[in-house]
C-alpha distance (Angstrom), angle and dihedral (degrees) to the residues before:
residue distance angle dihedral
M1 . . .
K2 3.79 . .
K3 3.82 90.8 .
L4 3.81 90.7 50.4
F5 3.81 90.6 50.7
T6 3.82 90.6 50.6
V7 3.80 92.2 51.1
L8 3.82 91.9 48.7
L9 3.80 90.8 48.3
I10 3.82 91.4 52.4
L11 3.80 91.0 49.0
F12 3.79 90.8 47.8
Y13 3.80 90.1 58.9
T14 3.81 95.8 43.8
Q15 3.80 105.7 131.6
T16 3.82 97.4 -148.4
T17 3.80 106.4 68.7
Y18 3.79 136.4 161.7
A19 3.76 140.1 -163.4
I20 3.76 113.5 -33.6
V21 3.81 87.8 -162.9
N22 3.79 107.6 66.5
V23 3.82 124.8 -152.7
S24 3.82 86.0 -139.3
D25 3.82 87.6 76.5
L26 3.80 88.6 74.0
H27 3.80 91.7 69.7
L28 3.80 100.5 50.2
N29 3.78 100.6 105.0
D30 3.81 100.0 -166.9
Y31 3.82 95.9 99.3
Q32 3.80 122.1 121.6
P33 3.85 122.5 -121.7
G34 3.77 114.4 -88.8
Y35 3.81 133.2 40.4
S36 3.80 122.6 -32.5
G37 3.78 140.1 144.2
N38 3.77 148.3 155.1
V39 3.79 140.9 -125.0
A40 3.82 121.7 -145.6
A41 3.80 129.0 -169.0
S42 3.79 137.7 -174.5
L43 3.81 119.5 -176.1
S44 3.80 131.6 174.3
S45 3.79 138.1 171.2
L46 3.82 130.0 179.0
S47 3.80 127.1 -176.0
G48 3.79 137.0 174.8
N49 3.80 118.5 58.4
S50 3.79 88.4 10.2
N51 3.79 130.4 23.5
Q52 3.78 116.2 -146.6
Q53 3.76 133.3 162.0
Q54 3.77 129.1 -179.8
Y55 3.77 135.3 168.4
E56 3.76 135.0 179.7
L57 3.78 126.6 -172.4
G58 3.78 125.1 -175.2
S59 3.76 138.9 171.6
S60 3.79 136.8 -169.0
M61 3.81 120.5 -163.8
R62 3.78 125.7 -172.7
W63 3.78 137.9 -170.4
I64 3.79 113.2 -168.9
K65 3.78 132.0 -174.5
T66 3.78 132.3 157.4
G67 3.80 108.3 -61.2
Q68 3.83 96.4 -1.3
S69 3.82 137.4 74.9
L70 3.81 127.4 -175.4
F71 3.82 118.4 -165.1
L72 3.81 134.0 -173.4
L73 3.83 120.6 -171.1
L74 3.83 125.5 -171.6
D75 3.79 130.0 -178.8
R76 3.82 134.2 174.2
N77 3.81 125.3 -177.7
Y78 3.82 126.4 -179.3
G79 3.80 131.7 164.1
E80 3.81 139.5 172.3
S81 3.80 133.5 -162.5
E82 3.82 117.0 -165.0
S83 3.84 87.3 -12.1
Q84 3.82 91.5 -56.0
P85 3.84 118.7 114.9
Y86 3.80 116.4 -119.7
V87 3.83 99.7 165.3
D88 3.81 125.0 41.0
K89 3.79 117.7 153.1
A90 3.79 141.0 134.3
F91 3.79 134.9 -169.3
I92 3.82 138.2 -171.8
H93 3.80 126.7 -179.1
M94 3.81 131.1 178.2
R95 3.81 123.9 -173.0
N96 3.80 136.1 176.2
I97 3.81 117.7 -159.5
W98 3.80 122.3 -165.9
Q99 3.81 108.7 -161.9
R100 3.82 107.1 -152.3
D101 3.82 93.6 178.4
P102 3.84 135.2 -23.3
A103 3.82 91.6 -79.8
F104 3.83 102.7 41.2
A105 3.83 138.3 46.3
W106 3.81 139.8 165.3
E107 3.82 119.7 -132.3
L108 3.81 135.0 -159.4
F109 3.82 120.2 -177.1
V110 3.80 143.8 172.5
Q111 3.81 126.2 -166.3
S112 3.78 140.0 -178.4
A113 3.82 129.5 -172.8
Q114 3.80 143.1 166.9
D115 3.79 131.4 -167.4
Q116 3.79 119.4 -176.9
F117 3.81 94.0 -164.4
A118 3.80 94.3 49.4
R119 3.85 89.5 52.5
L120 3.80 88.1 -114.1
S121 3.80 112.9 146.4
S122 3.80 90.5 174.4
R123 3.77 142.6 -21.3
H124 3.80 118.2 -166.1
L125 3.77 124.9 -179.1
L126 3.79 140.2 176.6
G127 3.78 120.8 -164.6
A128 3.79 148.5 158.2
G129 3.76 137.4 -165.3
A130 3.78 150.1 139.8
R131 3.80 129.9 -86.5
F132 3.79 125.4 -152.8
S133 3.82 118.6 -161.6
Y134 3.78 132.4 -160.8
Q135 3.79 129.8 179.3
P136 3.83 112.1 -167.2
G137 3.80 92.9 176.5
P138 3.82 142.5 2.7
R139 3.82 92.5 -91.9
V140 3.82 101.1 40.0
K141 3.82 131.4 70.1
L142 3.80 129.7 177.8
H143 3.81 127.7 -166.0
L144 3.81 124.7 -172.8
G145 3.79 115.5 -167.6
T146 3.81 129.3 -168.7
G147 3.79 129.0 178.2
L148 3.79 149.9 105.8
F149 3.79 137.1 -98.2
A150 3.80 137.7 -169.8
E151 3.81 114.6 -133.5
Q152 3.80 134.3 -162.7
E153 3.81 114.7 -167.9
T154 3.79 128.7 -175.6
L155 3.83 120.4 -165.0
F156 3.79 126.6 -172.6
N157 3.80 122.6 -141.4
S158 3.77 122.3 -117.9
G159 3.80 122.6 -160.6
V160 3.82 94.2 -79.9
T161 3.83 103.0 35.1
S162 3.79 133.0 88.8
D163 3.82 104.5 179.0
G164 3.82 97.9 85.0
G165 3.77 122.5 130.2
T166 3.78 138.8 71.7
Q167 3.77 127.2 -55.4
T168 3.80 133.3 176.3
L169 3.80 124.3 -152.1
N170 3.80 143.4 153.6
R171 3.79 125.3 -117.1
A172 3.77 136.8 -173.0
N173 3.79 115.4 -124.6
V174 3.81 119.9 -150.2
Y175 3.79 122.3 166.7
L176 3.80 141.0 169.6
V177 3.81 121.3 -156.8
L178 3.81 122.7 -167.4
Q179 3.79 122.0 -171.5
M180 3.81 121.6 -172.6
K181 3.80 124.3 -179.6
L182 3.80 101.2 -151.2
N183 3.80 92.2 -174.1
K184 3.80 139.0 -29.3
K185 3.81 92.6 -66.9
L186 3.81 105.9 27.4
T187 3.83 124.7 70.7
L188 3.82 128.9 176.7
V189 3.81 121.9 -159.5
S190 3.81 126.9 -177.3
S191 3.81 124.8 -175.4
T192 3.81 124.2 -175.4
Y193 3.82 120.7 -170.3
F194 3.83 129.6 -168.7
Q195 3.83 116.4 -168.9
P196 3.84 116.3 175.2
D197 3.80 124.7 179.8
L198 3.81 106.5 -111.0
A199 3.83 92.1 -141.8
I200 3.84 99.5 42.1
T201 3.80 111.9 34.2
S202 3.82 92.5 -169.1
D203 3.82 88.4 64.3
Y204 3.79 105.6 79.6
R205 3.79 140.3 137.9
L206 3.80 129.0 -142.0
L207 3.78 122.0 -164.9
E208 3.78 129.8 -177.1
Q209 3.80 117.8 -171.3
A210 3.79 117.4 -178.9
S211 3.78 127.5 174.3
L212 3.78 135.3 -176.2
K213 3.79 114.2 -160.4
Y214 3.80 124.4 -167.5
K215 3.79 114.9 -166.7
L216 3.81 109.9 -136.8
N217 3.81 94.5 -179.5
Q218 3.80 139.4 -29.7
S219 3.83 93.0 -63.7
M220 3.81 107.6 21.8
S221 3.82 130.2 66.7
L222 3.79 136.1 174.8
K223 3.81 109.5 -133.2
L224 3.80 131.0 -165.4
N225 3.83 117.8 -167.9
L226 3.80 130.1 -166.7
D227 3.82 118.7 -168.6
I228 3.80 126.7 -175.1
K229 3.80 116.7 -176.9
H230 3.81 124.5 -174.1
D231 3.82 123.8 -177.2
N232 3.80 110.9 -175.4
A233 3.82 91.8 -161.9
P234 3.82 105.7 31.9
P235 3.81 125.9 173.2
Q236 3.79 117.3 -85.5
T237 3.86 114.1 -72.3
I238 3.84 91.5 14.6
K239 3.81 119.3 115.1
T240 3.78 119.0 -120.9
T241 3.81 95.2 -127.1
D242 3.80 133.6 42.4
N243 3.77 126.5 178.3
G244 3.75 134.8 175.1
L245 3.78 150.0 158.4
N246 3.76 130.4 -128.3
I247 3.80 131.4 -176.1
G248 3.76 125.1 -173.6
L249 3.79 148.6 132.7
E250 3.79 124.9 -84.4
Y251 3.80 124.5 -158.5
N252 3.82 117.6 -160.2
F253 3.77 124.2 -156.3
């Protein structure tokens, strides 16, 4: 138990963190009809030889009725080291899912994001697609999604860049979601996204979002997230791949 606590403490203070609210949550179809949601938080503060502070707040809200699900996801992440920001990003996602039968659904979604340290002033997108579901056993669910979205992205120039400005493009959106209930309290979810530019095939994004959720009680869960993001054609000065870990508490209502 002491070793587990040490590992969790190290992860809690990991500097590189990503969204505590995971888009994968949209595809877990075990919600009850009506309104529900959750709030997640991750906070850290170090002082002494180095002074660092970081917080992340996220929320997922759902409205469910027979044959239809409406989701709203919010996430805000900010961190400072020696009074200088090193993380500053925000994210909002809204999705409507029309479940035609247990194996097939239509989806419509809108999303907006900003990331100061990826030179991203804003990224807005509007998309639609189809989702195919398969459940090989009582503890395993698979979702395959296919679709398209239109994207408008605005970058700002730093002192050494020249690719700032606004561009609009269209991307395909293909994803695979795997949910495994390891036991009554522990659930693993993995989501893999592939998003190529329809006009320039060498411009594509890969995203892996994995989460491990441990249910502490009926309302509270401990949640560990792993995010790996790869942009094959990133903005100037931005690395092609980012990865990070995040651990925090989630309250369901």
